[in-house]
matplotlib code that plots the C-alpha trace (Angstrom):
import matplotlib.pyplot as plt

x = [22.5, 20.6, 23.2, 25.8, 23.5, 23.2, 27.1, 27.6, 25.0, 26.1, 30.0, 28.7, 26.8, 29.5, 31.6, 29.2, 28.4, 32.3, 32.0, 29.3, 31.2, 33.6, 33.2, 32.9, 29.6, 28.2, 28.4, 26.6, 23.1, 23.0, 21.4, 24.6, 26.7, 25.8, 24.8, 27.6, 30.5, 31.4, 29.6, 26.5, 26.5, 27.8, 24.2, 22.3, 24.3, 22.8, 19.2, 16.2, 18.1, 19.2, 15.3, 14.8, 18.5, 17.3, 14.0, 15.8, 18.2, 15.7, 13.6, 16.5, 18.8, 17.2, 20.5, 20.1, 17.1, 19.5, 19.3, 15.8, 17.8, 19.0, 15.6, 14.3, 17.0, 16.1, 12.7, 11.8, 8.2, 7.1, 5.1, 2.6, 2.2, -1.2, 0.8, 3.4, 0.5, -1.0, 2.6, 2.7, -0.5, 0.2, 4.0, 4.0, 5.2, 8.3, 7.9, 11.9, 14.0, 12.2, 9.2, 10.0, 11.7, 8.1, 6.3, 8.8, 8.6, 4.6, 5.1, 7.2, 4.9, 2.2, 4.0, 4.3, 0.8]
y = [-24.9, -28.0, -29.7, -28.5, -29.7, -33.1, -33.5, -32.1, -34.7, -37.8, -36.7, -36.2, -39.4, -41.7, -40.8, -41.3, -44.6, -45.4, -44.1, -46.0, -49.2, -48.8, -51.8, -49.6, -47.8, -51.1, -52.5, -49.0, -49.2, -45.2, -43.3, -40.4, -43.1, -42.4, -38.9, -37.3, -37.0, -34.7, -35.9, -36.6, -32.7, -31.5, -33.2, -31.4, -28.3, -28.4, -27.9, -28.2, -28.8, -32.3, -33.1, -35.1, -36.7, -37.9, -39.4, -40.8, -42.5, -44.0, -45.5, -46.9, -48.1, -49.8, -49.2, -45.4, -44.6, -43.1, -40.1, -39.0, -37.3, -35.5, -34.3, -34.0, -31.2, -29.7, -29.4, -29.7, -29.8, -31.7, -33.9, -33.7, -35.8, -37.1, -37.7, -39.7, -41.8, -42.9, -43.9, -46.2, -47.4, -48.5, -49.2, -50.6, -49.4, -47.9, -46.6, -46.7, -45.4, -47.3, -46.3, -42.7, -43.4, -44.5, -41.4, -39.2, -40.9, -40.3, -36.7, -36.4, -38.2, -36.1, -33.1, -34.1, -34.8]
z = [-132.5, -132.2, -134.1, -131.6, -128.7, -130.5, -130.8, -127.4, -125.5, -127.7, -126.4, -122.7, -123.0, -124.3, -121.6, -119.2, -120.4, -120.1, -116.7, -115.8, -117.0, -114.3, -111.9, -108.4, -110.5, -111.4, -107.6, -106.4, -105.5, -105.3, -107.9, -107.0, -108.1, -111.6, -111.3, -109.2, -112.1, -115.1, -118.2, -116.3, -115.4, -118.7, -120.2, -117.7, -118.4, -121.8, -120.4, -122.5, -125.4, -124.1, -123.3, -126.7, -126.8, -123.2, -124.1, -127.5, -125.0, -122.4, -125.1, -126.9, -123.9, -120.9, -119.2, -119.9, -116.8, -114.3, -117.2, -115.4, -112.7, -114.9, -116.6, -112.9, -112.8, -116.4, -115.7, -112.0, -111.3, -114.4, -112.5, -110.0, -107.2, -108.6, -111.7, -109.6, -107.9, -111.3, -112.3, -109.4, -110.0, -113.6, -113.3, -109.5, -106.3, -105.6, -108.7, -109.6, -112.2, -114.8, -114.0, -113.8, -117.5, -118.5, -117.1, -118.9, -122.3, -121.7, -120.8, -124.3, -126.6, -125.3, -126.0, -129.5, -130.2]

ax = plt.figure().add_subplot(projection="3d")
ax.plot(x, y, z, "-o")
ax.set_aspect("equal")
plt.show()
């Protein structure tokens, strides 16, 4: 099952990257431009099985920061308002996708301990 989820994630991720390279997407300034598409929805549809793969991409590919919104859909409510405020103090305000990516990576690393 895990191999199937990994393969499905990687296939959707590859198609998502290609989608994101389209000029009209690269020029867009909204998260929805990167999130409202079939490959992104396929990654979200994998549910919790996608989390380790998304975290891996957040760690290895700085362009993957839009995937924080997939995590928000898969695991809503993971962070309390206090968590977000602490992250803002650490990473800057506004937090942005990159700051959210750091939050998710820290959350994942803490779970592994």
